[in-house]
mmCIF file as gemmi writes it, N, C-alpha and C atoms, coordinates in Angstrom:
data_model
loop_
_atom_site.group_PDB
_atom_site.id
_atom_site.type_symbol
_atom_site.label_atom_id
_atom_site.label_alt_id
_atom_site.label_comp_id
_atom_site.label_asym_id
_atom_site.label_entity_id
_atom_site.label_seq_id
_atom_site.pdbx_PDB_ins_code
_atom_site.Cartn_x
_atom_site.Cartn_y
_atom_site.Cartn_z
_atom_site.occupancy
_atom_site.B_iso_or_equiv
_atom_site.pdbx_formal_charge
_atom_site.auth_seq_id
_atom_site.auth_asym_id
_atom_site.pdbx_PDB_model_num
ATOM 1 N N . MET Axp A 1 ? 104.209 150.376 95.216 1 0 ? 1 A 1
ATOM 2 C CA . MET Axp A 1 ? 104.35 149.74 96.473 1 0 ? 1 A 1
ATOM 3 C C . MET Axp A 1 ? 103.284 148.643 96.691 1 0 ? 1 A 1
ATOM 4 N N . ILE Axp A 2 ? 102.081 148.903 96.224 1 0 ? 2 A 1
ATOM 5 C CA . ILE Axp A 2 ? 101.013 147.895 96.375 1 0 ? 2 A 1
ATOM 6 C C . ILE Axp A 2 ? 101.425 146.601 95.668 1 0 ? 2 A 1
ATOM 7 N N . GLU Axp A 3 ? 102.067 146.723 94.545 1 0 ? 3 A 1
ATOM 8 C CA . GLU Axp A 3 ? 102.547 145.46 93.812 1 0 ? 3 A 1
ATOM 9 C C . GLU Axp A 3 ? 103.469 144.667 94.645 1 0 ? 3 A 1
ATOM 10 N N . TYR Axp A 4 ? 104.316 145.303 95.405 1 0 ? 4 A 1
ATOM 11 C CA . TYR Axp A 4 ? 105.248 144.555 96.239 1 0 ? 4 A 1
ATOM 12 C C . TYR Axp A 4 ? 104.591 143.862 97.359 1 0 ? 4 A 1
ATOM 13 N N . PHE Axp A 5 ? 103.588 144.502 97.938 1 0 ? 5 A 1
ATOM 14 C CA . PHE Axp A 5 ? 102.821 143.869 99.048 1 0 ? 5 A 1
ATOM 15 C C . PHE Axp A 5 ? 101.996 142.716 98.452 1 0 ? 5 A 1
ATOM 16 N N . GLU Axp A 6 ? 101.5 142.873 97.305 1 0 ? 6 A 1
ATOM 17 C CA . GLU Axp A 6 ? 100.667 141.738 96.667 1 0 ? 6 A 1
ATOM 18 C C . GLU Axp A 6 ? 101.647 140.547 96.419 1 0 ? 6 A 1
ATOM 19 N N . ARG Axp A 7 ? 102.849 140.778 95.94 1 0 ? 7 A 1
ATOM 20 C CA . ARG Axp A 7 ? 103.76 139.705 95.789 1 0 ? 7 A 1
ATOM 21 C C . ARG Axp A 7 ? 104.181 139.061 97.096 1 0 ? 7 A 1
ATOM 22 N N . ALA Axp A 8 ? 104.316 139.951 98.101 1 0 ? 8 A 1
ATOM 23 C CA . ALA Axp A 8 ? 104.767 139.395 99.422 1 0 ? 8 A 1
ATOM 24 C C . ALA Axp A 8 ? 103.533 138.536 99.985 1 0 ? 8 A 1
ATOM 25 N N . ALA Axp A 9 ? 102.346 138.899 99.804 1 0 ? 9 A 1
ATOM 26 C CA . ALA Axp A 9 ? 101.166 138.153 100.206 1 0 ? 9 A 1
ATOM 27 C C . ALA Axp A 9 ? 101.156 136.838 99.587 1 0 ? 9 A 1
ATOM 28 N N . ALA Axp A 10 ? 101.419 136.766 98.276 1 0 ? 10 A 1
ATOM 29 C CA . ALA Axp A 10 ? 101.474 135.539 97.515 1 0 ? 10 A 1
ATOM 30 C C . ALA Axp A 10 ? 102.577 134.641 98.076 1 0 ? 10 A 1
ATOM 31 N N . LYS Axp A 11 ? 103.722 135.199 98.339 1 0 ? 11 A 1
ATOM 32 C CA . LYS Axp A 11 ? 104.8 134.416 98.857 1 0 ? 11 A 1
ATOM 33 C C . LYS Axp A 11 ? 104.456 133.912 100.259 1 0 ? 11 A 1
ATOM 34 N N . GLU Axp A 12 ? 103.792 134.735 101.096 1 0 ? 12 A 1
ATOM 35 C CA . GLU Axp A 12 ? 103.429 134.296 102.379 1 0 ? 12 A 1
ATOM 36 C C . GLU Axp A 12 ? 102.454 133.103 102.317 1 0 ? 12 A 1
ATOM 37 N N . ASP Axp A 13 ? 101.563 133.102 101.312 1 0 ? 13 A 1
ATOM 38 C CA . ASP Axp A 13 ? 100.641 132.024 101.141 1 0 ? 13 A 1
ATOM 39 C C . ASP Axp A 13 ? 101.33 130.732 100.852 1 0 ? 13 A 1
ATOM 40 N N . ALA Axp A 14 ? 102.513 130.773 100.254 1 0 ? 14 A 1
ATOM 41 C CA . ALA Axp A 14 ? 103.27 129.678 99.832 1 0 ? 14 A 1
ATOM 42 C C . ALA Axp A 14 ? 104.075 129.041 100.945 1 0 ? 14 A 1
ATOM 43 N N . ILE Axp A 15 ? 104.197 129.71 102.115 1 0 ? 15 A 1
ATOM 44 C CA . ILE Axp A 15 ? 104.974 129.274 103.211 1 0 ? 15 A 1
ATOM 45 C C . ILE Axp A 15 ? 104.191 128.14 103.874 1 0 ? 15 A 1
ATOM 46 N N . PRO Axp A 16 ? 104.79 126.999 104.056 1 0 ? 16 A 1
ATOM 47 C CA . PRO Axp A 16 ? 104.043 125.873 104.703 1 0 ? 16 A 1
ATOM 48 C C . PRO Axp A 16 ? 103.703 126.209 106.164 1 0 ? 16 A 1
ATOM 49 N N . TYR Axp A 17 ? 102.624 125.564 106.572 1 0 ? 17 A 1
ATOM 50 C CA . TYR Axp A 17 ? 102.18 125.795 107.966 1 0 ? 17 A 1
ATOM 51 C C . TYR Axp A 17 ? 103.274 125.244 108.943 1 0 ? 17 A 1
ATOM 52 N N . MET Axp A 18 ? 103.518 125.984 109.994 1 0 ? 18 A 1
ATOM 53 C CA . MET Axp A 18 ? 104.496 125.622 110.975 1 0 ? 18 A 1
ATOM 54 C C . MET Axp A 18 ? 104.162 126.378 112.263 1 0 ? 18 A 1
ATOM 55 N N . GLU Axp A 19 ? 104.346 125.636 113.351 1 0 ? 19 A 1
ATOM 56 C CA . GLU Axp A 19 ? 104.19 126.215 114.71 1 0 ? 19 A 1
ATOM 57 C C . GLU Axp A 19 ? 105.578 126.24 115.394 1 0 ? 19 A 1
ATOM 58 N N . PRO Axp A 20 ? 106.089 127.39 115.774 1 0 ? 20 A 1
ATOM 59 C CA . PRO Axp A 20 ? 105.594 128.692 115.47 1 0 ? 20 A 1
ATOM 60 C C . PRO Axp A 20 ? 105.782 128.969 113.981 1 0 ? 20 A 1
ATOM 61 N N . SER Axp A 21 ? 105.049 129.954 113.51 1 0 ? 21 A 1
ATOM 62 C CA . SER Axp A 21 ? 105.085 130.308 112.109 1 0 ? 21 A 1
ATOM 63 C C . SER Axp A 21 ? 106.449 130.753 111.639 1 0 ? 21 A 1
ATOM 64 N N . TYR Axp A 22 ? 106.749 130.442 110.389 1 0 ? 22 A 1
ATOM 65 C CA . TYR Axp A 22 ? 108.012 130.852 109.843 1 0 ? 22 A 1
ATOM 66 C C . TYR Axp A 22 ? 108.068 132.379 109.78 1 0 ? 22 A 1
ATOM 67 N N . TRP Axp A 23 ? 106.844 132.995 109.469 1 0 ? 23 A 1
ATOM 68 C CA . TRP Axp A 23 ? 106.71 134.442 109.293 1 0 ? 23 A 1
ATOM 69 C C . TRP Axp A 23 ? 105.515 134.863 110.158 1 0 ? 23 A 1
ATOM 70 N N . PRO Axp A 24 ? 105.754 135.332 111.373 1 0 ? 24 A 1
ATOM 71 C CA . PRO Axp A 24 ? 104.709 135.546 112.302 1 0 ? 24 A 1
ATOM 72 C C . PRO Axp A 24 ? 103.883 136.88 112.035 1 0 ? 24 A 1
ATOM 73 N N . LEU Axp A 25 ? 104.36 137.745 111.237 1 0 ? 25 A 1
ATOM 74 C CA . LEU Axp A 25 ? 103.627 139.013 110.923 1 0 ? 25 A 1
ATOM 75 C C . LEU Axp A 25 ? 102.994 138.969 109.537 1 0 ? 25 A 1
ATOM 76 N N . PRO Axp A 26 ? 101.666 138.847 109.56 1 0 ? 26 A 1
ATOM 77 C CA . PRO Axp A 26 ? 100.91 138.808 108.257 1 0 ? 26 A 1
ATOM 78 C C . PRO Axp A 26 ? 101.186 140.022 107.394 1 0 ? 26 A 1
ATOM 79 N N . VAL Axp A 27 ? 101.288 139.819 106.051 1 0 ? 27 A 1
ATOM 80 C CA . VAL Axp A 27 ? 101.566 140.922 105.176 1 0 ? 27 A 1
ATOM 81 C C . VAL Axp A 27 ? 100.233 141.626 104.807 1 0 ? 27 A 1
ATOM 82 N N . ARG Axp A 28 ? 99.15 140.92 104.841 1 0 ? 28 A 1
ATOM 83 C CA . ARG Axp A 28 ? 97.91 141.497 104.34 1 0 ? 28 A 1
ATOM 84 C C . ARG Axp A 28 ? 97.467 142.806 104.995 1 0 ? 28 A 1
ATOM 85 N N . PRO Axp A 29 ? 97.654 142.942 106.367 1 0 ? 29 A 1
ATOM 86 C CA . PRO Axp A 29 ? 97.258 144.282 106.885 1 0 ? 29 A 1
ATOM 87 C C . PRO Axp A 29 ? 98.09 145.406 106.274 1 0 ? 29 A 1
ATOM 88 N N . SER Axp A 30 ? 99.341 145.228 105.911 1 0 ? 30 A 1
ATOM 89 C CA . SER Axp A 30 ? 100.061 146.252 105.257 1 0 ? 30 A 1
ATOM 90 C C . SER Axp A 30 ? 99.602 146.509 103.796 1 0 ? 30 A 1
ATOM 91 N N . LEU Axp A 31 ? 99.251 145.454 103.151 1 0 ? 31 A 1
ATOM 92 C CA . LEU Axp A 31 ? 98.641 145.617 101.864 1 0 ? 31 A 1
ATOM 93 C C . LEU Axp A 31 ? 97.319 146.326 101.868 1 0 ? 31 A 1
ATOM 94 N N . GLY Axp A 32 ? 96.495 145.948 102.852 1 0 ? 32 A 1
ATOM 95 C CA . GLY Axp A 32 ? 95.212 146.665 103.028 1 0 ? 32 A 1
ATOM 96 C C . GLY Axp A 32 ? 95.354 148.156 103.33 1 0 ? 32 A 1
ATOM 97 N N . ALA Axp A 33 ? 96.337 148.453 104.175 1 0 ? 33 A 1
ATOM 98 C CA . ALA Axp A 33 ? 96.559 149.851 104.54 1 0 ? 33 A 1
ATOM 99 C C . ALA Axp A 33 ? 97.075 150.596 103.303 1 0 ? 33 A 1
ATOM 100 N N . ALA Axp A 34 ? 97.894 149.955 102.504 1 0 ? 34 A 1
ATOM 101 C CA . ALA Axp A 34 ? 98.394 150.7 101.245 1 0 ? 34 A 1
ATOM 102 C C . ALA Axp A 34 ? 97.149 150.87 100.319 1 0 ? 34 A 1
ATOM 103 N N . LEU Axp A 35 ? 96.366 149.932 100.226 1 0 ? 35 A 1
ATOM 104 C CA . LEU Axp A 35 ? 95.196 150.108 99.302 1 0 ? 35 A 1
ATOM 105 C C . LEU Axp A 35 ? 94.249 151.238 99.846 1 0 ? 35 A 1
ATOM 106 N N . LEU Axp A 36 ? 94.115 151.321 101.166 1 0 ? 36 A 1
ATOM 107 C CA . LEU Axp A 36 ? 93.301 152.394 101.735 1 0 ? 36 A 1
ATOM 108 C C . LEU Axp A 36 ? 93.952 153.703 101.481 1 0 ? 36 A 1
ATOM 109 N N . ALA Axp A 37 ? 95.235 153.853 101.565 1 0 ? 37 A 1
ATOM 110 C CA . ALA Axp A 37 ? 95.961 155.069 101.308 1 0 ? 37 A 1
ATOM 111 C C . ALA Axp A 37 ? 95.782 155.455 99.87 1 0 ? 37 A 1
ATOM 112 N N . ALA Axp A 38 ? 95.645 154.474 98.988 1 0 ? 38 A 1
ATOM 113 C CA . ALA Axp A 38 ? 95.495 154.735 97.53 1 0 ? 38 A 1
ATOM 114 C C . ALA Axp A 38 ? 94.029 154.984 97.136 1 0 ? 38 A 1
ATOM 115 N N . GLY Axp A 39 ? 93.137 154.982 98.155 1 0 ? 39 A 1
ATOM 116 C CA . GLY Axp A 39 ? 91.686 155.24 97.87 1 0 ? 39 A 1
ATOM 117 C C . GLY Axp A 39 ? 90.958 154.003 97.372 1 0 ? 39 A 1
ATOM 118 N N . GLU Axp A 40 ? 91.505 152.855 97.586 1 0 ? 40 A 1
ATOM 119 C CA . GLU Axp A 40 ? 90.891 151.565 97.155 1 0 ? 40 A 1
ATOM 120 C C . GLU Axp A 40 ? 90.173 150.849 98.27 1 0 ? 40 A 1
ATOM 121 N N . GLY Axp A 41 ? 89.181 151.424 98.789 1 0 ? 41 A 1
ATOM 122 C CA . GLY Axp A 41 ? 88.453 150.909 99.972 1 0 ? 41 A 1
ATOM 123 C C . GLY Axp A 41 ? 87.844 149.538 99.725 1 0 ? 41 A 1
ATOM 124 N N . LYS Axp A 42 ? 87.268 149.29 98.527 1 0 ? 42 A 1
ATOM 125 C CA . LYS Axp A 42 ? 86.659 148.002 98.298 1 0 ? 42 A 1
ATOM 126 C C . LYS Axp A 42 ? 87.696 146.927 98.202 1 0 ? 42 A 1
ATOM 127 N N . LYS Axp A 43 ? 88.809 147.156 97.553 1 0 ? 43 A 1
ATOM 128 C CA . LYS Axp A 43 ? 89.902 146.209 97.487 1 0 ? 43 A 1
ATOM 129 C C . LYS Axp A 43 ? 90.543 145.925 98.827 1 0 ? 43 A 1
ATOM 130 N N . ALA Axp A 44 ? 90.668 147.025 99.619 1 0 ? 44 A 1
ATOM 131 C CA . ALA Axp A 44 ? 91.17 146.858 100.992 1 0 ? 44 A 1
ATOM 132 C C . ALA Axp A 44 ? 90.297 146.042 101.851 1 0 ? 44 A 1
ATOM 133 N N . GLU Axp A 45 ? 88.957 146.265 101.724 1 0 ? 45 A 1
ATOM 134 C CA . GLU Axp A 45 ? 87.958 145.364 102.471 1 0 ? 45 A 1
ATOM 135 C C . GLU Axp A 45 ? 88.234 143.924 102.197 1 0 ? 45 A 1
ATOM 136 N N . LYS Axp A 46 ? 88.424 143.525 100.926 1 0 ? 46 A 1
ATOM 137 C CA . LYS Axp A 46 ? 88.567 142.125 100.553 1 0 ? 46 A 1
ATOM 138 C C . LYS Axp A 46 ? 89.872 141.604 101.201 1 0 ? 46 A 1
ATOM 139 N N . ILE Axp A 47 ? 90.966 142.414 101.151 1 0 ? 47 A 1
ATOM 140 C CA . ILE Axp A 47 ? 92.236 141.975 101.709 1 0 ? 47 A 1
ATOM 141 C C . ILE Axp A 47 ? 92.12 141.808 103.208 1 0 ? 47 A 1
ATOM 142 N N . PHE Axp A 48 ? 91.471 142.663 103.892 1 0 ? 48 A 1
ATOM 143 C CA . PHE Axp A 48 ? 91.334 142.555 105.414 1 0 ? 48 A 1
ATOM 144 C C . PHE Axp A 48 ? 90.481 141.333 105.75 1 0 ? 48 A 1
ATOM 145 N N . ARG Axp A 49 ? 89.426 141.102 104.938 1 0 ? 49 A 1
ATOM 146 C CA . ARG Axp A 49 ? 88.543 139.916 105.159 1 0 ? 49 A 1
ATOM 147 C C . ARG Axp A 49 ? 89.364 138.629 104.872 1 0 ? 49 A 1
ATOM 148 N N . ASP Axp A 50 ? 90.17 138.604 103.887 1 0 ? 50 A 1
ATOM 149 C CA . ASP Axp A 50 ? 91.01 137.459 103.564 1 0 ? 50 A 1
ATOM 150 C C . ASP Axp A 50 ? 91.965 137.169 104.774 1 0 ? 50 A 1
ATOM 151 N N . ASP Axp A 51 ? 92.562 138.212 105.289 1 0 ? 51 A 1
ATOM 152 C CA . ASP Axp A 51 ? 93.471 138.032 106.461 1 0 ? 51 A 1
ATOM 153 C C . ASP Axp A 51 ? 92.777 137.493 107.63 1 0 ? 51 A 1
ATOM 154 N N . LEU Axp A 52 ? 91.531 137.968 107.891 1 0 ? 52 A 1
ATOM 155 C CA . LEU Axp A 52 ? 90.765 137.503 108.985 1 0 ? 52 A 1
ATOM 156 C C . LEU Axp A 52 ? 90.378 136.035 108.856 1 0 ? 52 A 1
ATOM 157 N N . LYS Axp A 53 ? 90.274 135.571 107.641 1 0 ? 53 A 1
ATOM 158 C CA . LYS Axp A 53 ? 90.024 134.157 107.456 1 0 ? 53 A 1
ATOM 159 C C . LYS Axp A 53 ? 91.246 133.299 107.948 1 0 ? 53 A 1
ATOM 160 N N . ARG Axp A 54 ? 92.416 133.815 107.676 1 0 ? 54 A 1
ATOM 161 C CA . ARG Axp A 54 ? 93.663 133.162 108.024 1 0 ? 54 A 1
ATOM 162 C C . ARG Axp A 54 ? 94.046 133.385 109.555 1 0 ? 54 A 1
ATOM 163 N N . TRP Axp A 55 ? 93.753 134.582 110.056 1 0 ? 55 A 1
ATOM 164 C CA . TRP Axp A 55 ? 94.132 134.995 111.371 1 0 ? 55 A 1
ATOM 165 C C . TRP Axp A 55 ? 92.853 135.581 112.089 1 0 ? 55 A 1
ATOM 166 N N . PRO Axp A 56 ? 91.945 134.771 112.481 1 0 ? 56 A 1
ATOM 167 C CA . PRO Axp A 56 ? 90.708 135.325 113.1 1 0 ? 56 A 1
ATOM 168 C C . PRO Axp A 56 ? 90.978 136.222 114.292 1 0 ? 56 A 1
ATOM 169 N N . ARG Axp A 57 ? 90.271 137.263 114.348 1 0 ? 57 A 1
ATOM 170 C CA . ARG Axp A 57 ? 90.388 138.288 115.496 1 0 ? 57 A 1
ATOM 171 C C . ARG Axp A 57 ? 91.69 139.027 115.419 1 0 ? 57 A 1
ATOM 172 N N . ASN Axp A 58 ? 92.417 139.101 114.304 1 0 ? 58 A 1
ATOM 173 C CA . ASN Axp A 58 ? 93.599 139.924 114.169 1 0 ? 58 A 1
ATOM 174 C C . ASN Axp A 58 ? 93.19 141.319 114.322 1 0 ? 58 A 1
ATOM 175 N N . ALA Axp A 59 ? 93.546 141.989 115.386 1 0 ? 59 A 1
ATOM 176 C CA . ALA Axp A 59 ? 93.045 143.376 115.62 1 0 ? 59 A 1
ATOM 177 C C . ALA Axp A 59 ? 93.479 144.34 114.521 1 0 ? 59 A 1
ATOM 178 N N . TRP Axp A 60 ? 94.685 144.164 113.928 1 0 ? 60 A 1
ATOM 179 C CA . TRP Axp A 60 ? 95.107 145.058 112.847 1 0 ? 60 A 1
ATOM 180 C C . TRP Axp A 60 ? 94.185 144.918 111.639 1 0 ? 60 A 1
ATOM 181 N N . SER Axp A 61 ? 93.745 143.699 111.34 1 0 ? 61 A 1
ATOM 182 C CA . SER Axp A 61 ? 92.87 143.566 110.189 1 0 ? 61 A 1
ATOM 183 C C . SER Axp A 61 ? 91.436 143.931 110.547 1 0 ? 61 A 1
ATOM 184 N N . LEU Axp A 62 ? 91.037 143.763 111.79 1 0 ? 62 A 1
ATOM 185 C CA . LEU Axp A 62 ? 89.685 144.229 112.14 1 0 ? 62 A 1
ATOM 186 C C . LEU Axp A 62 ? 89.756 145.728 112.074 1 0 ? 62 A 1
ATOM 187 N N . PHE Axp A 63 ? 90.626 146.476 112.516 1 0 ? 63 A 1
ATOM 188 C CA . PHE Axp A 63 ? 90.731 147.84 112.464 1 0 ? 63 A 1
ATOM 189 C C . PHE Axp A 63 ? 90.716 148.356 111.027 1 0 ? 63 A 1
ATOM 190 N N . GLY Axp A 64 ? 91.557 147.701 110.151 1 0 ? 64 A 1
ATOM 191 C CA . GLY Axp A 64 ? 91.614 148.066 108.761 1 0 ? 64 A 1
ATOM 192 C C . GLY Axp A 64 ? 90.268 147.755 108.056 1 0 ? 64 A 1
ATOM 193 N N . LEU Axp A 65 ? 89.636 146.669 108.384 1 0 ? 65 A 1
ATOM 194 C CA . LEU Axp A 65 ? 88.34 146.376 107.817 1 0 ? 65 A 1
ATOM 195 C C . LEU Axp A 65 ? 87.374 147.477 108.192 1 0 ? 65 A 1
ATOM 196 N N . GLU Axp A 66 ? 87.332 147.839 109.466 1 0 ? 66 A 1
ATOM 197 C CA . GLU Axp A 66 ? 86.433 148.874 109.879 1 0 ? 66 A 1
ATOM 198 C C . GLU Axp A 66 ? 86.658 150.127 109.072 1 0 ? 66 A 1
ATOM 199 N N . GLN Axp A 67 ? 87.918 150.548 108.956 1 0 ? 67 A 1
ATOM 200 C CA . GLN Axp A 67 ? 88.27 151.796 108.148 1 0 ? 67 A 1
ATOM 201 C C . GLN Axp A 67 ? 87.791 151.644 106.721 1 0 ? 67 A 1
ATOM 202 N N . SER Axp A 68 ? 88.013 150.513 106.095 1 0 ? 68 A 1
ATOM 203 C CA . SER Axp A 68 ? 87.631 150.32 104.689 1 0 ? 68 A 1
ATOM 204 C C . SER Axp A 68 ? 86.134 150.422 104.575 1 0 ? 68 A 1
ATOM 205 N N . LEU Axp A 69 ? 85.408 149.839 105.489 1 0 ? 69 A 1
ATOM 206 C CA . LEU Axp A 69 ? 83.908 149.875 105.437 1 0 ? 69 A 1
ATOM 207 C C . LEU Axp A 69 ? 83.437 151.315 105.606 1 0 ? 69 A 1
ATOM 208 N N . ARG Axp A 70 ? 84.043 152.104 106.544 1 0 ? 70 A 1
ATOM 209 C CA . ARG Axp A 70 ? 83.637 153.46 106.743 1 0 ? 70 A 1
ATOM 210 C C . ARG Axp A 70 ? 83.879 154.256 105.485 1 0 ? 70 A 1
ATOM 211 N N . ARG Axp A 71 ? 85.012 154.102 104.821 1 0 ? 71 A 1
ATOM 212 C CA . ARG Axp A 71 ? 85.329 154.847 103.665 1 0 ? 71 A 1
ATOM 213 C C . ARG Axp A 71 ? 84.376 154.517 102.462 1 0 ? 71 A 1
ATOM 214 N N . GLN Axp A 72 ? 83.731 153.398 102.561 1 0 ? 72 A 1
ATOM 215 C CA . GLN Axp A 72 ? 82.76 153.064 101.504 1 0 ? 72 A 1
ATOM 216 C C . GLN Axp A 72 ? 81.351 153.409 101.916 1 0 ? 72 A 1
ATOM 217 N N . GLY Axp A 73 ? 81.228 154.016 103.119 1 0 ? 73 A 1
ATOM 218 C CA . GLY Axp A 73 ? 79.865 154.458 103.542 1 0 ? 73 A 1
ATOM 219 C C . GLY Axp A 73 ? 79.084 153.327 104.179 1 0 ? 73 A 1
ATOM 220 N N . LYS Axp A 74 ? 79.723 152.177 104.507 1 0 ? 74 A 1
ATOM 221 C CA . LYS Axp A 74 ? 78.987 151.049 105.118 1 0 ? 74 A 1
ATOM 222 C C . LYS Axp A 74 ? 79.059 151.19 106.604 1 0 ? 74 A 1
ATOM 223 N N . VAL Axp A 75 ? 78.357 152.163 107.134 1 0 ? 75 A 1
ATOM 224 C CA . VAL Axp A 75 ? 78.467 152.497 108.561 1 0 ? 75 A 1
ATOM 225 C C . VAL Axp A 75 ? 78.005 151.387 109.46 1 0 ? 75 A 1
ATOM 226 N N . GLU Axp A 76 ? 76.901 150.781 109.219 1 0 ? 76 A 1
ATOM 227 C CA . GLU Axp A 76 ? 76.363 149.693 110.091 1 0 ? 76 A 1
ATOM 228 C C . GLU Axp A 76 ? 77.372 148.519 110.153 1 0 ? 76 A 1
ATOM 229 N N . SER Axp A 77 ? 77.85 148.107 109.087 1 0 ? 77 A 1
ATOM 230 C CA . SER Axp A 77 ? 78.862 147.06 109.025 1 0 ? 77 A 1
ATOM 231 C C . SER Axp A 77 ? 80.148 147.435 109.777 1 0 ? 77 A 1
ATOM 232 N N . ALA Axp A 78 ? 80.528 148.64 109.6 1 0 ? 78 A 1
ATOM 233 C CA . ALA Axp A 78 ? 81.713 149.198 110.278 1 0 ? 78 A 1
ATOM 234 C C . ALA Axp A 78 ? 81.561 149.179 111.835 1 0 ? 78 A 1
ATOM 235 N N . GLU Axp A 79 ? 80.317 149.534 112.256 1 0 ? 79 A 1
ATOM 236 C CA . GLU Axp A 79 ? 80.05 149.478 113.701 1 0 ? 79 A 1
ATOM 237 C C . GLU Axp A 79 ? 80.111 148.058 114.282 1 0 ? 79 A 1
ATOM 238 N N . LEU Axp A 80 ? 79.64 147.069 113.524 1 0 ? 80 A 1
ATOM 239 C CA . LEU Axp A 80 ? 79.723 145.696 113.946 1 0 ? 80 A 1
ATOM 240 C C . LEU Axp A 80 ? 81.184 145.26 114.056 1 0 ? 80 A 1
ATOM 241 N N . VAL Axp A 81 ? 82.013 145.654 113.073 1 0 ? 81 A 1
ATOM 242 C CA . VAL Axp A 81 ? 83.415 145.259 113.084 1 0 ? 81 A 1
ATOM 243 C C . VAL Axp A 81 ? 84.107 145.993 114.238 1 0 ? 81 A 1
ATOM 244 N N . ARG Axp A 82 ? 83.667 147.263 114.473 1 0 ? 82 A 1
ATOM 245 C CA . ARG Axp A 82 ? 84.293 148.024 115.619 1 0 ? 82 A 1
ATOM 246 C C . ARG Axp A 82 ? 84.108 147.347 116.963 1 0 ? 82 A 1
ATOM 247 N N . ARG Axp A 83 ? 82.956 146.706 117.106 1 0 ? 83 A 1
ATOM 248 C CA . ARG Axp A 83 ? 82.705 145.98 118.329 1 0 ? 83 A 1
ATOM 249 C C . ARG Axp A 83 ? 83.625 144.777 118.457 1 0 ? 83 A 1
ATOM 250 N N . GLU Axp A 84 ? 83.807 144.053 117.307 1 0 ? 84 A 1
ATOM 251 C CA . GLU Axp A 84 ? 84.731 142.959 117.335 1 0 ? 84 A 1
ATOM 252 C C . GLU Axp A 84 ? 86.194 143.406 117.601 1 0 ? 84 A 1
ATOM 253 N N . PHE Axp A 85 ? 86.533 144.501 117.052 1 0 ? 85 A 1
ATOM 254 C CA . PHE Axp A 85 ? 87.865 145.078 117.298 1 0 ? 85 A 1
ATOM 255 C C . PHE Axp A 85 ? 88.058 145.463 118.798 1 0 ? 85 A 1
ATOM 256 N N . ASN Axp A 86 ? 87.025 146.088 119.311 1 0 ? 86 A 1
ATOM 257 C CA . ASN Axp A 86 ? 87.111 146.501 120.729 1 0 ? 86 A 1
ATOM 258 C C . ASN Axp A 86 ? 87.272 145.257 121.667 1 0 ? 86 A 1
ATOM 259 N N . ALA Axp A 87 ? 86.632 144.207 121.276 1 0 ? 87 A 1
ATOM 260 C CA . ALA Axp A 87 ? 86.832 142.966 122.136 1 0 ? 87 A 1
ATOM 261 C C . ALA Axp A 87 ? 88.228 142.417 121.941 1 0 ? 87 A 1
ATOM 262 N N . ALA Axp A 88 ? 88.708 142.424 120.775 1 0 ? 88 A 1
ATOM 263 C CA . ALA Axp A 88 ? 90.098 141.86 120.468 1 0 ? 88 A 1
ATOM 264 C C . ALA Axp A 88 ? 91.2 142.79 121.061 1 0 ? 88 A 1
ATOM 265 N N . TRP Axp A 89 ? 90.945 144.086 121.199 1 0 ? 89 A 1
ATOM 266 C CA . TRP Axp A 89 ? 92.01 145.104 121.55 1 0 ? 89 A 1
ATOM 267 C C . TRP Axp A 89 ? 91.794 145.564 122.941 1 0 ? 89 A 1
ATOM 268 N N . GLN Axp A 90 ? 90.896 145.051 123.709 1 0 ? 90 A 1
ATOM 269 C CA . GLN Axp A 90 ? 90.562 145.602 124.964 1 0 ? 90 A 1
ATOM 270 C C . GLN Axp A 90 ? 91.646 145.649 125.99 1 0 ? 90 A 1
ATOM 271 N N . ARG Axp A 91 ? 92.673 144.807 125.902 1 0 ? 91 A 1
ATOM 272 C CA . ARG Axp A 91 ? 93.735 144.886 126.875 1 0 ? 91 A 1
ATOM 273 C C . ARG Axp A 91 ? 94.971 145.504 126.335 1 0 ? 91 A 1
ATOM 274 N N . ALA Axp A 92 ? 94.96 146.053 125.122 1 0 ? 92 A 1
ATOM 275 C CA . ALA Axp A 92 ? 96.064 146.669 124.508 1 0 ? 92 A 1
ATOM 276 C C . ALA Axp A 92 ? 96.389 148.029 125.209 1 0 ? 92 A 1
ATOM 277 N N . ASP Axp A 93 ? 97.641 148.432 125.23 1 0 ? 93 A 1
ATOM 278 C CA . ASP Axp A 93 ? 98.048 149.653 125.792 1 0 ? 93 A 1
ATOM 279 C C . ASP Axp A 93 ? 98.506 150.68 124.837 1 0 ? 93 A 1
ATOM 280 N N . VAL Axp A 94 ? 98.172 150.511 123.499 1 0 ? 94 A 1
ATOM 281 C CA . VAL Axp A 94 ? 98.472 151.405 122.476 1 0 ? 94 A 1
ATOM 282 C C . VAL Axp A 94 ? 97.191 151.756 121.685 1 0 ? 94 A 1
ATOM 283 N N . THR Axp A 95 ? 97.143 152.945 121.117 1 0 ? 95 A 1
ATOM 284 C CA . THR Axp A 95 ? 96.058 153.328 120.23 1 0 ? 95 A 1
ATOM 285 C C . THR Axp A 95 ? 96.334 152.859 118.835 1 0 ? 95 A 1
ATOM 286 N N . MET Axp A 96 ? 95.359 152.215 118.252 1 0 ? 96 A 1
ATOM 287 C CA . MET Axp A 96 ? 95.518 151.725 116.896 1 0 ? 96 A 1
ATOM 288 C C . MET Axp A 96 ? 95.265 152.813 115.86 1 0 ? 96 A 1
ATOM 289 N N . ASP Axp A 97 ? 96.124 152.901 114.847 1 0 ? 97 A 1
ATOM 290 C CA . ASP Axp A 97 ? 95.877 153.716 113.683 1 0 ? 97 A 1
ATOM 291 C C . ASP Axp A 97 ? 96.634 153.07 112.526 1 0 ? 97 A 1
ATOM 292 N N . LEU Axp A 98 ? 96.416 153.544 111.374 1 0 ? 98 A 1
ATOM 293 C CA . LEU Axp A 98 ? 97.044 152.956 110.124 1 0 ? 98 A 1
ATOM 294 C C . LEU Axp A 98 ? 98.309 153.653 109.839 1 0 ? 98 A 1
ATOM 295 N N . SER Axp A 99 ? 98.769 154.624 110.623 1 0 ? 99 A 1
ATOM 296 C CA . SER Axp A 99 ? 100.025 155.269 110.325 1 0 ? 99 A 1
ATOM 297 C C . SER Axp A 99 ? 101.265 154.46 110.415 1 0 ? 99 A 1
ATOM 298 N N . TRP Axp A 100 ? 101.111 153.305 111.132 1 0 ? 100 A 1
ATOM 299 C CA . TRP Axp A 100 ? 102.252 152.379 111.221 1 0 ? 100 A 1
ATOM 300 C C . TRP Axp A 100 ? 102.736 151.861 109.884 1 0 ? 100 A 1
ATOM 301 N N . PHE Axp A 101 ? 101.808 151.938 108.908 1 0 ? 101 A 1
ATOM 302 C CA . PHE Axp A 101 ? 102.145 151.466 107.594 1 0 ? 101 A 1
ATOM 303 C C . PHE Axp A 101 ? 103.167 152.371 106.966 1 0 ? 101 A 1
């Protein structure tokens, strides 16, 4: 499954910029969640960071980044990201978790 998400992310990168976006739901949060489920916290961290470069303050990627940092024992960094997530998600009416993947 991870391989399919990696291919989807590469294809997503090839889509030209357009407003509104041709594909409004980034693939990287799903790839990061799959990597976390596979026990690949370090790889997931990179994927979530890459997504945040493309989509700053994306709450899904902030949440995933926090989870990947916690699984690697990077508690202080995870807490910093948690604060960013809380600011981005403060008006949401659902609880975030990775089970959506």
